[in-house]
C-alpha positions, 0 to 999 in steps of 0.5 A: 765055678770056684775060688783058688784056695791054695797053689801048688808048691814052688820048686824050691818048696818041693825040694825042701819038703820030703812029702811032695810028689808029682801029683802035688802040682794041683791047685786047691779050688774051693767050691760051693755045696750043691745048694750054693752055700759057702758053708762047706769043705767041698773042694777040687784039685785042679791042674793049671790048664783047667783053670781059666778066668770067667769071661761072663758077668757073675751074679753078685750073690755068687761072687759074695758066696765065693768070697765067703768060701775063700774067707772061710778057708783063710781062717 
């Protein structure tokens, strides 16, 4: 489980930039470290079909850790 930190470039952005390739169509997803701490730079590059909204109850402490992970990236 993780939190989306970055979206793939839009088609317009991809046309403007010279460094975008077909492999850049992935979402940047921040994850917690092995101990559940948000104080990490751990992340995954995930294709859109592999993303889905969690359908079950998420513990408040996990929600808080993921929110902190997201805030840590936004700074």
